[in-house]
BAVOVEX-825669 format. One line per 8 residues: their letters; for each residue x, y, z of C-alpha. Coordinates in Angstrom, 1 decimal. Each point is the difference from the previous one (the first is absolute). Last residue first. Layout:
// BAVOVEX-825669
A> X:Y:Z  ...
***
This chain:
// BAVOVEX-825669
QNRVMGRQ> -74.4:-25.6:76.0  -0.2:2.8:-2.4  2.8:2.4:0.8  -0.5:3.7:0.1  3.0:2.4:-0.6  -0.9:3.5:0.9  -3.4:1.6:-0.4  1.4:3.5:0.4
IMAATMMI> 2.7:-0.6:-2.6  -2.6:-1.2:-2.6  -2.2:3.0:0.7  3.0:2.4:-0.4  0.8:-1.7:-3.4  -3.6:0.3:-1.2  -0.1:3.7:1.0  3.3:0.6:-1.7
SGVVSLLL> -1.3:-1.6:-3.2  -3.1:2.1:0.1  2.1:3.2:0.4  2.1:-1.1:-3.0  -3.2:-0.4:-2.0  -1.1:3.5:0.9  3.3:1.3:-1.2  -0.5:-1.9:-3.3
MGNVLFTY> -3.4:1.5:-0.4  1.2:3.5:0.8  2.9:-0.3:-2.4  -2.2:-1.3:-2.8  -2.7:2.7:0.5  2.6:2.8:0.5  1.8:-0.9:-3.2  -3.0:-0.5:-2.3
RAYFPSSV> 1.2:1.2:-3.4  3.7:-1.1:0.4  -1.0:-3.3:1.7  -2.3:-0.9:-2.9  2.8:0.4:-2.5  -0.1:2.8:-2.6  -0.4:-1.0:-3.7  0.9:3.0:-2.2
DQKGEICT> -0.9:0.7:-3.5  -3.0:-2.1:-0.8  -0.7:0.0:-3.7  -3.2:1.3:-1.5  -3.6:-0.1:1.1  -0.8:0.3:3.7  -1.3:-2.3:2.7  -0.6:1.6:3.4
SLEFSYSL> 1.8:0.6:3.3  0.7:3.6:-1.1  3.6:0.1:1.2  0.5:-3.8:-0.6  -1.1:0.3:-3.6  -0.7:-3.4:-1.4  0.5:-0.7:-3.7  -2.5:-1.3:-2.5
GQDICDNV> -0.3:-3.0:-2.3  -3.0:-1.4:1.9  2.2:-2.7:1.5  2.4:2.7:1.2  -2.8:1.8:1.8  -1.1:-3.3:1.7  3.6:-0.7:1.0  0.2:3.4:1.7
TSLEWGYL> -3.3:-0.6:1.9  1.2:-3.4:1.1  3.3:1.5:1.2  -2.0:2.5:2.0  -2.1:-2.7:1.7  3.1:-2.1:0.6  1.8:2.9:1.7  -3.0:0.8:2.2
SLLLIAPL> -0.5:-3.6:1.0  3.7:-0.5:0.7  0.0:3.1:2.2  -3.2:-1.1:1.9  1.3:-3.5:0.6  3.3:1.4:1.3  -1.8:2.4:2.3  -2.3:-2.7:1.3
SFIISGWR> 2.7:-2.5:1.0  1.9:1.6:2.9  -2.9:1.9:1.5  -2.0:-3.3:0.0  3.0:-2.0:1.4  0.5:2.6:2.7  -3.7:0.1:0.9  0.0:-3.8:0.5
MM> 3.3:0.0:2.0  -1.2:2.8:2.3
***
């Protein structure tokens, strides 16, 4: 249970950081080309960007679901540590 808990705890955070970094990279590529990024269309557009919405505002259910999954993983790890108890190396 400890192994599964640590996997369930860490994978959602890694996934969220990867998705955010990928999107940020796309936005920076558009800016480097002298364009703006449209978050509604998910493409580069000409002209000035009006509104920059945060990642959380656009993907609320994804972010909340991943964070909830991470909490479940941390509870699994905590339960596994409590079940094992204190072990001394002698």
